[in-house]
C-alpha positions in Angstrom: 5.7 -57.0 96.2 8.7 -56.9 98.5 12.0 -56.9 96.6 13.9 -59.3 98.6 11.0 -61.7 99.1 10.1 -61.8 95.1 13.9 -62.4 94.3 14.4 -65.1 97.1 10.9 -66.8 96.7 10.2 -66.3 92.8 9.1 -70.0 92.4 6.4 -69.5 95.1 5.2 -66.2 93.6 5.1 -67.9 90.1 2.9 -70.6 91.5 0.7 -67.9 93.1 0.1 -66.4 89.9 -0.4 -69.3 88.0 -3.0 -71.0 90.6 -4.9 -67.5 90.5 -4.9 -67.3 86.7 -6.3 -71.2 86.3 -9.0 -70.4 88.6 -10.0 -67.3 87.0 -9.5 -68.9 83.5 -11.8 -72.0 84.1 -14.6 -70.4 86.0 -16.9 -69.7 83.1 -16.4 -72.7 81.1 -16.9 -75.0 84.1 -20.1 -73.2 84.6 -21.1 -73.9 81.1 -19.9 -77.3 80.7 -18.7 -79.0 84.1 -17.5 -82.1 82.2 -14.6 -80.6 80.9 -13.2 -80.5 84.6 -11.2 -83.6 84.1 -9.2 -82.0 81.2 -8.9 -78.8 83.3 -7.7 -80.7 86.5 -5.2 -82.6 84.4 -3.9 -79.3 83.3 -3.6 -77.8 86.6 -2.0 -80.7 88.1 0.6 -80.6 85.4 1.2 -77.0 85.9 1.1 -76.9 89.7 2.7 -80.3 90.3 6.2 -79.4 90.1 8.9 -78.1 87.8 12.0 -75.9 88.0 10.3 -72.8 86.6 13.5 -72.0 84.8 11.9 -69.9 82.1 9.8 -67.5 84.4 13.1 -67.2 86.6 15.4 -66.2 83.5 12.6 -63.8 82.4 12.6 -62.3 85.8 16.0 -61.7 86.0 16.1 -60.4 82.7 13.5 -57.7 83.7 15.5 -57.1 87.0 18.6 -56.7 85.0 17.2 -54.2 82.6 16.2 -52.2 85.8 13.1 -53.5 86.6 11.7 -52.7 90.3 10.0 -55.5 92.5 8.6 -52.7 94.8 7.5 -50.9 91.7 3.7 -50.6 90.2 4.6 -53.0 87.4 6.1 -55.9 89.6 2.8 -57.8 89.6 2.0 -57.5 86.0 5.5 -58.8 85.1 5.1 -61.5 87.5 2.0 -62.5 85.5 3.6 -62.0 82.1 6.7 -64.1 83.0 4.7 -66.7 84.8 2.5 -67.4 81.6 5.8 -69.0 80.0 4.9 -71.9 82.4 1.8 -72.6 80.3 3.7 -72.7 77.2 6.0 -75.2 78.9 2.9 -77.3 79.8 1.9 -77.4 76.2 5.3 -78.4 74.8 5.8 -81.0 77.6 2.1 -82.6 77.1 2.6 -82.8 73.5 6.3 -84.1 73.7 5.4 -86.9 76.0 2.6 -87.9 73.4 5.0 -87.5 70.7 7.7 -89.8 72.4 5.2 -92.1 73.8 6.4 -91.5 77.1 4.4 -93.1 80.2 5.9 -91.2 83.0 6.6 -87.3 83.8 8.1 -86.1 86.9 7.3 -89.7 88.5 3.7 -89.7 87.4 1.7 -91.1 84.5 1.7 -88.7 81.6 -1.6 -86.7 80.6 -2.2 -89.2 77.7 -1.6 -92.3 79.7 -4.0 -90.9 82.7 -6.6 -90.1 79.9 -6.3 -93.5 78.9 -7.0 -95.0 82.2 -9.7 -92.6 82.9 -11.3 -94.1 79.9 -10.8 -97.7 80.7 -11.8 -97.2 84.4 -15.3 -95.7 83.3 -15.9 -98.3 80.8 -16.4 -96.0 77.9 -17.0 -96.8 74.3 -13.9 -96.8 71.7 -10.3 -97.0 72.4 -8.6 -96.0 76.0 -5.5 -95.2 73.9 -7.2 -92.9 71.4 -9.1 -91.0 74.1 -6.0 -90.6 75.9 -4.2 -89.2 72.8 -7.1 -86.8 72.1 -6.9 -85.6 75.8 -3.2 -84.9 75.5 -3.5 -82.9 72.2 -6.6 -80.9 73.7 -5.2 -80.4 77.1 -1.9 -79.0 75.5 -3.8 -76.8 73.1 -5.7 -75.2 76.3 -2.5 -74.5 77.6 -1.1 -72.8 74.8 -4.4 -70.6 74.3 -4.3 -69.7 78.0 -0.6 -68.8 78.2 -1.6 -66.3 75.3 -4.4 -65.0 77.6 -2.1 -64.8 80.9 0.3 -62.9 79.0 -2.1 -60.5 77.1 -4.2 -59.8 80.2 -1.1 -59.0 82.4 -1.8 -55.6 84.2 0.9 -53.7 82.4 1.0 -50.7 80.2 0.3 -51.4 76.4 3.4 -50.0 75.3 5.3 -52.4 78.0 3.3 -55.6 76.7 3.9 -54.3 73.1 7.7 -54.2 73.6 7.7 -58.0 74.6 5.6 -59.1 72.0 8.3 -59.7 69.6 10.2 -62.0 72.1 6.9 -63.9 72.9 6.0 -64.6 69.2 9.5 -65.7 68.5 9.5 -68.0 71.2 6.5 -69.7 70.3 7.5 -70.2 66.7 11.1 -71.3 67.5 10.0 -74.0 69.9 7.6 -75.7 67.6 10.1 -75.4 64.8 12.6 -77.1 66.7 10.2 -79.9 68.0 9.4 -80.5 64.1 12.9 -80.6 63.4 13.5 -83.1 66.5 10.9 -85.3 65.1 12.2 -85.0 61.5 15.7 -85.8 62.7 14.4 -88.8 64.2 12.4 -89.8 60.9 15.4 -89.3 58.7 18.1 -90.9 60.9 20.3 -87.8 60.6 22.8 -88.4 63.6 25.3 -85.8 62.8 26.8 -83.3 65.3 25.3 -80.4 63.3 21.8 -81.7 63.2 21.9 -82.3 67.0 23.1 -78.8 67.8 20.5 -77.2 65.7 17.9 -78.9 67.5 19.6 -77.8 70.7 19.7 -74.2 69.7 16.1 -74.0 68.5 14.1 -76.4 70.5 15.8 -75.6 73.9 18.3 -72.4 74.1 16.0 -70.1 72.4 12.8 -71.2 74.2 14.4 -72.1 77.7 16.8 -69.1 78.0 17.3 -66.8 75.2 13.8 -65.8 74.7 12.6 -65.6 78.4 15.6 -63.4 79.0 14.7 -61.3 76.0 11.0 -61.0 77.2 11.8 -60.1 80.7 14.4 -57.4 79.4 12.0 -56.1 76.9 9.4 -55.5 79.9 12.2 -53.7 81.6 12.9 -51.2 78.6 15.8 -52.7 77.5 17.7 -51.4 74.3 18.8 -53.5 71.4 22.4 -53.7 72.5 21.5 -55.2 75.9 19.0 -57.5 74.3 21.8 -58.8 71.9 24.0 -59.5 74.6 21.8 -61.3 76.6 20.5 -63.4 73.5 24.3 -64.4 73.2 24.5 -65.3 76.7 21.0 -67.3 76.7 22.3 -69.1 73.8 25.6 -70.6 75.3 23.8 -71.4 78.4 20.7 -72.9 76.6 22.7 -75.3 74.6 24.8 -76.3 78.0 21.5 -76.8 79.6 20.4 -79.2 76.9 23.6 -81.1 76.7 23.3 -81.6 80.4 19.9 -83.0 80.1 21.4 -85.5 77.4 23.9 -86.6 79.6 21.1 -87.1 82.4 18.8 -88.7 80.0 21.3 -91.7 79.7 23.0 -91.6 83.0 20.6 -89.9 85.2 18.8 -91.7 88.4 15.2 -92.2 87.5 14.4 -91.5 91.1 15.8 -88.1 90.7 15.2 -87.2 87.2 11.5 -88.5 87.4 11.9 -90.1 83.8 13.2 -93.7 83.3 17.1 -93.8 82.1 17.6 -94.6 78.6 14.3 -93.0 77.3 16.1 -90.6 74.9 17.7 -93.9 73.4 14.3 -95.6 73.3 12.6 -92.7 71.7 15.3 -92.5 69.0 16.5 -89.1 69.8 19.8 -88.1 68.0 21.3 -86.0 70.8 24.7 -84.4 70.7 26.0 -87.1 72.9 24.8 -89.9 70.6 26.2 -88.0 67.6 29.5 -87.6 69.2 29.5 -91.0 70.3 29.1 -92.3 66.7 31.5 -89.9 65.2 34.4 -90.7 67.6 33.8 -94.4 67.2 34.1 -93.9 63.7 37.3 -91.8 63.9 39.0 -94.4 66.2 38.0 -97.4 64.5 35.5 -98.7 67.5 33.3 -100.6 65.2 31.7 -102.7 68.2 31.0 -99.4 70.3 29.2 -97.8 67.2 27.3 -100.8 66.5 26.2 -100.7 70.3 25.2 -97.2 70.1 23.7 -97.3 66.7 21.6 -100.3 67.5 20.3 -98.9 70.8 18.7 -95.6 68.9 14.8 -96.3 68.7 14.8 -99.5 70.2 11.7 -99.3 72.3 12.6 -102.6 73.9 15.9 -101.5 75.2 16.3 -103.3 78.5 18.3 -101.6 81.7 21.3 -103.8 80.6 21.2 -102.6 77.2 21.2 -98.9 78.4 24.3 -99.8 80.7 26.1 -101.3 77.6 25.6 -98.0 75.7 26.7 -96.2 78.7 30.1 -98.0 78.5 30.4 -97.5 74.8 29.7 -93.7 75.0 32.4 -93.6 78.0 34.7 -95.9 76.1 35.0 -93.7 72.9 35.2 -90.6 74.8 31.8 -89.0 74.0 30.8 -88.2 77.5 34.1 -86.5 78.2 33.7 -84.5 74.9 30.2 -83.4 75.9 31.3 -82.4 79.5 34.1 -80.3 77.8 31.4 -78.6 75.4 29.4 -77.7 78.5 32.4 -76.2 80.2 33.3 -74.1 76.9 29.8 -72.8 76.5 29.6 -72.0 80.2 32.8 -69.9 80.1 31.4 -68.0 76.8 28.2 -67.4 78.6 29.9 -65.8 81.6 32.0 -63.7 79.4 28.8 -62.2 77.6 27.1 -61.6 81.1 30.1 -59.8 82.1 29.9 -57.4 79.0 26.1 -57.0 79.7 26.6 -54.7 82.7 23.3 -55.6 84.3 21.6 -53.9 87.2 22.3 -55.7 90.6 21.4 -58.1 91.7 20.8 -59.9 88.3 24.3 -60.8 87.8 24.9 -62.8 90.9 21.4 -64.4 90.2 22.1 -65.2 86.7 25.4 -66.7 87.5 23.5 -69.1 90.0 21.1 -70.1 87.3 24.0 -71.0 85.1 25.3 -73.5 87.5 22.1 -74.7 88.2 21.1 -75.5 84.7 24.6 -76.8 83.5 25.9 -78.6 86.8 22.3 -80.0 87.8 21.9 -83.7 88.7 18.2 -83.8 88.2 
């Protein structure tokens, strides 16, 4: 693999690795039971149908920063190992859409909605919604199982894969713990700043940036000091990434983000943006703004006009400015950690670009 081509066109290489693995993984089961093709096609469409490929990209640059050589014998194996992160992401998003009752993802019907439509179109017995739910659970489970297979089957020395397994195991556990904490927080109604930040660190920071960096660096033979510094860097970037996501969930353009504006509010998510909005409204005595924000959380029928009213309330009490300020503080801390890491070139410049992409994006 040519170093310049791999570094520049990494998403295309990830796509290639995923497509090849999905072809290999599905061959036997499709020969044995061709009726599962619809579920496999749903997974294939989800995995290969877009996405930012952030997790494999952070992992790749963790490996490169630890001295990994794209022209060396391990490059293809590392590419397969880091690309497997996209299958964990597919599992998380498919199940997340089901948990949140989301109708669309990346501008297309979610897996459970598409499954329900298939059932209805074919005139099958029972409830289309129940079939769609079951389809999403099983397709998400398949993605997680195949993620393990893709990682474990990467053509790398056993010792190299073994060094990366602690990051792999921790990441899977942390994202599920973060998801459960998110669901539990919605159920308990905990709208505190502390709860929102705890979810951000577990569900997003660890899973999106920290552990992928950890995994990549471990594949490159990094020692504990470098891994600790990368975990610090990744924690700051990951939380900043989620805070930007929170802002886009309320203020983003649906034609760009691929999800309806205000869905986080309708789903009852206790984001830091919402938590700060309620806290600042209480501190400044803005009771009307507090009521607007509180009433919108979990309102499944919240209209576009209602979302706009919440936007104005969040801006009025200073919540948007406070979140932007936190993003800036986290980004500054992340860059300081990156400087201390003393990574091999060209990883520092690449990771700096990823920080900008993750924290200043409009999609």
